[in-house]
N, C-alpha and C positions, 0 to 999 in steps of 0.2 A: 587619742591616747586610749580611750575605752575600747575602741575597736581592735587596737593592737593587742591589748591584754586578752580580749575575747578570742582573737585568732590564735594567739600563743597557747591559750588554755585548750582550745579545740584541737590544735595540732598535737599537743602533749597527750590528750585523751585518745586521739586516733592512733598515735604511735604506741602507746601502752596497750591498747586493744590488739593491735597487730602482733606485738611481742607475745602476749598471752595466748593468742590463737595459734601462733607458730611454735609454741613450746613443745618439745619432743619428750617422749617418755624415756626415762633413764632407769636401768635395772642395775642392781648391785648384788654381790655375793662374795663369799670368802673362798679363796683358792686353797689348795692343799697345804700351802705354806702359811696360811692364816692372813694373807694380804687381802685387802678389799679390792675387788674388781668391779669396773663400771662399763656398761655397754648400752647400746640402743636396742639390743635384743636380749632376752633372758638366756641364762646359761644353757647351752646345748639346745636352745630353742624350746625348752620346757619351763613354763612359768613357775612350776612348783619348786624349781631349783634356785629361784632368785626372789629378791624383794624389789618393789618399786621405790625409786628414790626421787623425792621432790627437791629439785634444784633450788627453788626459792626459799624453802623453809629448812633445807638440809635434814629432812626426816625421811625415814623409810617406813613403808607399810607392807605387810605380808600380802602376797597375791592369793586370791582364792584358788583352791586347787582346781586344776583344769577338769572340765567335764570329760570323763573318759568313757569309752565304750566298755561295758562290764566285762567283755571278753578280753580286753587289753590289761595285762598286768604290768608291773614295773619293769620286768625283764623285756616285755614286748616294746615298751617305750625306749628302753636302752638299745634294743636291737634296731629300732627305727632310726635312732641317732647314729648307730654304727653303720647302717645302710646309707644314711645321708653322708656320713664321713667318707664312705667308699665311693659314692657317686662324685663327691667333691674331688677326691683323689684322681678318679678317672678323667674328670674334666680338666684338672691340672695337667695330667699326662697328655691329653689331646691338645691342650694349649701349647705345651712344650713341643710336641711333634709339629704343630702348625707353625710355630716360630722357626723351627729348624728348616721346614720346607720353604718358608718365606726367605730365609737366609740363602738357601740354595738357589732360589729363583732370582734373588737380587744379584748373586754372584754370576749366574748365567746371563742375566740382562747386562751386567757390566762387561762381560766378555763379548757379548753380541755388539754392544756399542763400540768397543775397541776394534773389533773386526770390521764393522761398518765404517769407522773412521779411517782405518787403514785402506779399505777398498776405495773410499771416496778420494783419498789423497792420490792413490795410484791412478784412478780414473782422471783426476785433474791433471796429472803429469802427462798422461796419454793425450788428453784433449789439447794441451799446449802444443803438441807436435803434429796435430792433425792439419791437413791441407784441404778442408772442406768449407762450404758456405756456412755451416752450422757451428763452426769452431767457437765463436764468441758466446753463443747461447749455451753450448755444452760447458764451457768454462764457467759461465755464470751459474749453471745448474749444479756443477760439482762444487763450486764455492759455497753454495747454499747447503749442500749435503755435508760439507766439512763443518760448517757452522753448526748444523743440527746434530751431527754425530760425534764431534770431537770436543764438545764442551761438557 
């Protein structure tokens, strides 16, 4: 009985330690409509635009202002965010083009399979009418091709 309580206590302690270690940071800020927003990254990736939210205690703390290069002003930070947004847009465009190309390739592959199926069936019909020693092996071969290309 005593060992069971000890094992249960140890398991509970271990589990709670794992949960605390795996706790993620949560950031919060108010949007233009006054609604609270929550994310695992600060608003526009700029910590000064958000507060850190403690999920356990439901409290927020202000983040220290980021260490900035003295030559960077607030407009420079905004321009970096704008550049990142532009890069994200370009990546989305590339992903869209890649998806379109993949659809074209899939359609071409489908057409190729249909053509190969049709050819295999024609070859099978021709093999049935052959008068050679290899007739049975050709029929078997074309049956295999039909199974591979027509499914």
